[in-house]
N, C-alpha and C positions, 0 to 999 in steps of 0.2 A: 544599848544604844549603838548606833553606827555613825560612821563619819564619812561624809562625801568629800573625798580628797580631790576629786575632779568633777567637772560638770558635763560629763560626756555621756551619761546614761546609766541605767541601773546596773549594767554589767561591770561598771568600774567601782561599785560601792564596796568598801571594806567593812565587814561586820566586826565590831569591837564592843564587848560588854563592859560597862563601867559600873562600879558599885560604890556608892557613897561619895561624900564631899571630897575626900582625899584624891580619888581617881578623877573626879571632875576637875579639880584644881590642876592636877598634873596634865590633863588632856588639853587645857586651854591653848598652850602654844602650838600644839599640833592641829587644833581646829583652825587657828588663824594663820599658821605658818611663821609666826614670830611671837616674841613676848610683848604683849600689848601694854606697856607701861603707861601710866597716866591716862587710862582709858576705862570707859564703861562698855562692856560687851554684853549683848543679849542674843540668846540662841533659842530658836523655836524648836519645840519637841512635838513629834507626831506619833499617834498610835499608842497602844497600851504598853509597848516596850520602849517608848521614848526615843524614836528615831530622830536624829539631828536633822534639822531643816535649815531655813534661812537664818542668817546671822547678821548683825550690824555692830559697828564700833564707832565710838565718838570720844573725843577727848573730854575728860571730866571738866565741866565748867568751873572756873575758879571762884566765881561768885555764887554763894548759896541761894541768892535771890533768883537765879536762873533755873534752879533745880526743878521746881514744879512744872514749868512750861516745857523744859527739855524732857522730863520724864514722860509727859503726855505725848509729846511728838515722837519720841522713840518707840513707845508702846504702840501707838497708832501706825507708825511706819512699818514695824515688824509684822503686826497682825494683818493690816490691810494688804501689805505686800504679799504675804503668804496666801491670803484669800484670792488675790488676783491670779495666783498660780493654781487655784482650785483646791487648796488644802489649808484650811484654817488650823492654827496651832492648837494642840490639846493642852500644852503647858509651855512655860518659858523658864530658862535658866539665866541668871544674871551674875556677871562678874564685875567687881569694882577693883581695879588694879592701880595702885599708886604707892610709890616708895615713901617712907616717912620723911617729912620735912626736917630741916635742921632743928635739933633739940627735941624731936618727936619720936616716940616709940611706935612700933607697928600697931600695938593695941590702941594708942591714941589716934592713929590714922584711921583705924577701923571705926572708932567711936565718932570721929569727926564726919565720916562719910555715912554713918547710919541713917540720918534723915534723908539723904539722897536715895539710899537703898529702899527706905520705906515709901518714898514718893514713887519710885519705879514699881514696887509691888502694888501699890494702890492704883496706879495708872493701868497696869495690866488687868487687875481685878475689875476695874470699871468697864473693861472690854470683855468681861466674862472669860478671861484666860488666866488661870492660876499660875503663880510663880512656884515652881517645884523646889528650887534652891536659889539662894542669893549668897554669893561668897565675896569676901574681901581678901585680896592677895596683896601683902605688903611685907617688905623686908624678909623675903623667902619663907613666910609663914602664911597660913590662911585661917580665916574665921568664917563661920556660918551665921548669917542673920536670921536663919529659919529654925535651926535646931536649938531647942532650949536645954538640952542635956549637957551639963558641964562636964560629964565624964568623957564624952567623945569630942566635945567642942569647948575646951577650957578657955578661960579669960585670956590666957597668954597665947592662945592660938596653937596650931599644929604646924610642925615643919613640913615644907614641901618635900616630895620624894627626891632623892638624889637623881640628877640627870641621867637618863638612860636605863633606869632600874625598874620602871613601872611597866604594867601590861600595855599601856598606850605607847610607850617608847618602843617596846619590842615589836608591836604590830606596825608602828610607823616605819621602823627600820626595815622590816620585811617588805612593806609596801613601797619603799623608796621615798617616803615623805621626810622632808627636812625642815628643821626650824632655823630660820635665817639669822637669829640673834634678836636683839631688841628692836622695838619700833623706832627708837631714837637712831639706832645705827642704820636702819633702812632709810629713814628720812634724811639722814646726813648725805646720802648719795644724790639727793635732789635739792639740797639747800643752796641758796645763792652764795656767790663768792663773798668773802669778807669785804668790808668797806675799802681797805687799802688795795686789795687785789682787784676790786671791782671799779676803781675810778676810771680806768680806760674804757671799760664796758659801758659805764653810765654816759660818758661823753659820746660814745658811738651810738647809743640809743637815742640820745638827744638829737644828734645830727640826722640819724635815719628818720626819726619822727618828723623833723622839720621838712624833710624831702618827701616823705611818703604819705603823711596824713592828708595833705590836699588832694593827692591822687585817689586816695581811698574814698573821698567824698564824691568822686565823679565816676559814672558807670564805666566809661572806657578806661579811665585811669585804674579802676579796681581790677579790671581784666588784665591790664598790663602788669600791675603789681602782683597779682595772683600767679600769672605765668612765670614771672621772674623769680618769685619766691619758691615755687615748686621746682623750677630748673636748678636754682642754687641749692635747695635742699637735697635734690638728687645727687648733685656733685659732691656735697658733703657726705652723704651716705656712702658713696663709692670710696671716698677718701678714708672714712672710718672703717669701712669693711676691709680695705687693704691693710690698714694698720692693725686691726684685730687679728688678722691671720699671722702676723709676725710677733706680736706681744700681747696675747690675750689677758695676761695677768695684770697688766697696767692699763686696763681699759679706761677708767675715769680720768686718770692723769693724762694719758695720751690724747684722749678725745678732746679735753680742754685745750691742750696745746695745738691741736691740729685745726682748730676753728678760730679764725681771727675775730676780734671784737666787732669789726664792721660786718663780717659775714653773719655772726650770731645776731646782731641787731636787725639786720635786714629780714632774716627768717622769722625772728620773734614777732616783729611788727606785722609782717605779712600774714602770719597765722592768726592775727586778730580778726581777719575777715573770715566769716563763717564758711563760705563756699570753698575758700582755699584750704581751710582746716579740714573740711570734710573730704576733699580730694586727697589730702595728705594721709587721712585715715585709711585709705585703700592700701597703703604699704603695711600690711597686717599679718602676712603669712609667707611661707617659703623663704627664699634667700633674702627677701627684702626686709623681713621682720627684725632681725637682729641689728643691722645697721640703722634702721629707723628708730628702734628703741634707744640705741646709744645716742643718736642725734637728739631725740626729744629730752632725754635726761640731761645731756650737756646743755641744751638751750634753757631748761628749767634752772640750772645752776647759774646761768648768765642773766637772769632776771633780777638784777641788783636794785636796791632802793634808788629812786622811788618807783620802780617798775615791777614791784613784786606781783601785783595782780595780773600782769601780762603772762605770768607763768601758768595760769590756769589752762591755757591752750596746750602748751607742750606737755604739761603734767597729765592732762586728760588723754592726750594721744599716747603717752607712755603707759598710762593705765589701760587703755584699750588694747595696745599691742601685747602687753603682759597678759591680759585676760584672754585675748585671742589665741595666744600660744600656750595657754594652760597654766600660767603662773599667777594664780589667784591672789596669793598673799601680796606680791609686789603690786598687783593691780589695785587692791584695796588701799594700800599705802599711798600710791600716787593719786588716786581719785580722791581719797580723803584729804590730802594736801591741797588739791585743786579746789575742793569745796571750802576748805578753811580760808583760802585766799579770796574766793569769790563764791559765796553760798548760793547765789542765783545762777550759776553757770549750768545751763540746762543739760548740755551734753554730758557733763560730769555727773549730774544728778541721776540721769537715766542709766548711765553705765554703772554707777555705784550701786544703785538699787538692784539692777539686774544681776550684777556679780554677787552681791550679798545674798540674793535669793537663790543662787545656784542655777540660774538659767544657762542655756547652752548658747555660746556666742555665735554659733554657726548661722543663726537666723540673720544677724546683722552682717556677718561676713558675706552671706549670699546676696544681701541687698547691695552691699558695696561692690561686689563683683559684677552685679547687674549694671550698676551705674557706670562702672569702668568699661564694661563691654559695650553698652549703648553709646558711650562717648566715642569709643574707638570705631564703632560702626558708622557714626555720623561723620567722623573725620575721613574714613575710607570712602564714603559716598561723595564727599566734597572733592577729595583727591581724584576720584574717577571722573567726575564731571569736568574738572579742569583739564585732566589728561585727555579726555575724549572730545574736547571742543575743537572744531575745525577752524583754522585761521582764515581770515578774509583774504582772498586773492585779488590784488589790484591789477586791473588791465592797463596796458600802456595807452598813452594818449593816441588819438587817431581813430581810424575806422577799423572796427573789429569784424572778423569774418565769422559767419554763421556756419552751422554744420552743412548746409546745402551749398555753401560757397558764396552766398550773398553777403552783402555788407550792411552794417547798421552804424548809426552815429556813435563815435567813441566819446569818452568823458570830456574831451577837449572842445566838442562842438556845443552849440546851444542846446540841442536836444539831449546830448550826453550829460550836460550839466544838470538838466532837469531830472534825468534818471539818477544821477549820483546823489541828488538831494533826497531820494527815497530809497533807503537800503532795502534790498530784497531779502528773501528767506535765508539765502546763504550768508548775508551779512549779519542777520540777527543771530544765527547759530554761532557765528564766529565770536560773538561777544561773550559767550559762556554764561549768560544770565539765565535765571529761571523763567520758565514759560508757564 
C-alpha cells in the first residue's frame, strides 16, 4: 500500500508496503497526521495492491441509536466521493479509535463498539465494496473485527508498536511526515476561551451584534460592514505577522493578547457574511497565509458561548489556509470542528470532502486568484475613469470672445442663461458619468 502524504500529484507519492493488522494500526497516525482518538476513520483502497485513496474521519456517535444511519452516510460519502474522482474503491479499511471509559478495559471498549463496526461493514457491502480490515484501537492495543484466528488476534488484543520502531515510522521520518499528537491536542488550539476568560469577549460580541446586525440586513450596510471587516482583519494580520517574527514559539498566547475583544467581535460577526468570508479566503498563500491562519485560529478561540456556531466561518478559513499550504492534518481538524458546530455549513462541507479525497487545492486557489484579479481590474478601470475626467471650466460673466474675434452672449445675459441651462458635450464629460 502507499500513502499520499501530499495532494500535489503522483510524483509526491511515498511507496510503503504494509503487511497485516499490526502495521495497519501503526500506520493510522501517519495517514491522518495525528492520533484520531474518539474517531471512526475509513480509508479507501484501490487496485490489487491496495493503494490508499480517500479517507474520512468522524467522531464516534455517543448514542448507539445513531450508528446505523451514520454508518450508511459514511460509506456512501467515501464511495461516492471516490467515484466522483473517477476511481471507485476496490476495498475499505475501517478504524474505530476510542480510549476505555472509566472502569472499562480495552477489550470491553472493543466489544461495545463491535455493533458499530458491523454496521459499517454492512453499509460498505451494500455498496458492493468489501471491508478488507476493521480494527479497534483502544488503550494502546488493537483488535481485528475481521480476523477469526485467536492465535494472531487474541481476546486481550495486541500491543501497538513502540513509537518510531515500525516500517511506517521509518518511512515517514525519511519523507518528513510528522504526527502532531492527539486529535484532542490539535482541537485545543481552536477551542473557545473558558467562561471566566471569555466574559469580556461575550460582552463585546453582544455589543457588536447590536451595532452590526441591522447593517447586515441592508445591501449598502453589508458593503460597509464587509469593507470594514476586511480592513480590520488586514491590520490584525499585519500585527500578528510582526509579533510572530519576534516570538514564534508563543504564537497562540501572543495572538490572543494582541487582539482586543472588540476587534475580535467585529471580525467574527463580519465574517458571517458569505461575500466577506469568500474575500478573506483569498489570503491563502505566500506571505499572507501564515498571519491569516493565525488570525482565523485566534478568532475561533474567541467564539465563546453562546456564539459557538459563529466559529464555523473562521474555522473553515483556517482549514482552507492549512489545506492550501499543504497541512492536510490541520485542515481536517479545523474543517471537522466547523462541521461539528454547523453541519450544514456548505463551504466547510465542500472543503472537507475535497481534502479527504486528496484533491489538489490549486483549482480553488486559481479561482480565488481570478476573483481577486478581476476585482483589482475593475477598481483600476474606475480609478482611470475618475482620473481621466476633464473638469468643467466655467466662463466669467459677460460677453465671451470667439476665435474669430467676434462676441457672443455670456452666461449673464438672457441668451447666456438659456445656454447655461443646456450643458454641452464638454460639461457632460466633466461629470465623469458613464455614457
